[in-house]
N, C-alpha and C positions, 0 to 999 in steps of 0.2 A: 572465363565464370561462366557456368550453366545457369539456366534459367531459374533453378530452385534455389542457387547460392543467390541470385540479384533478388527474390522475394524475400528471402532469411534478412539479407541486409538491411534492404527496405523496412522490414518489420521491425528489426532492431532499432533503427533509427526513428522512427515513428511510434513505438511503443517502449518506454526505457524498460528494458528487460533487466536493467541492471537495481532494480527496486528500487529507482529515483534516486541513488545516493550520488550524483554529481551535481553539480552548481552551486551556487554560494548558498550560504546555509538558511538566508530566506525563502530562497527556491525550494530547496530540499523540506523545512517546514510546513511549506504552503502546500506541495505535494502530499506530505503527511494527512496535513489536519483538513483539505477540503476534498468535495467528491471531484470525481474526473469526468461526470457526465454533467452536472449542472453548477458545479463550484462553490456551492452552500459548505457552511463550515459542517464538518463530520461530528458525531456524539459518539463518543467511546466509553462502553461498559468493562469493567475489570473484574474477575472472578479470581480470588486465588484458594489454592489449595494447599496448606500449609505443611499437610503431611507429606506431598511429593516435592514442595517446593516449586512450586509451578504457577504463574498467573495468566490468564488467558484474557487477551485484551480483544476485543470486537469492537470494530467502527462500521456506523450506520449513516446512511445522509437520510435526515428528516424530510426534506425536500422530495427525493425520487424514492426514499423506501428500499432503497437496496442496501445491502450488507455490501460494504466495500472491501473488506478485510477481516481476518482472524488471525493470531499471530499467539502463539504461548511464549512465553518469556520465562526461564530457566532463574529462582531465586538463589540468590549465593549465601 
């Protein structure tokens, strides 16, 4: 294995590139609802476009002030 493959393996182990869907249910929920930098509870806002059947979810840390994620969900 060359250095590039080793560094990619390290990155995937250190930073969960599988979107954090591994572990117990409590671990997954904690990763989704807490800031990765400071551990504070994230604040979520949702904006729904019923014409396009989409909801945009944005999470922001009130302590750090960073926007942690922005996800678009399709409504059924």
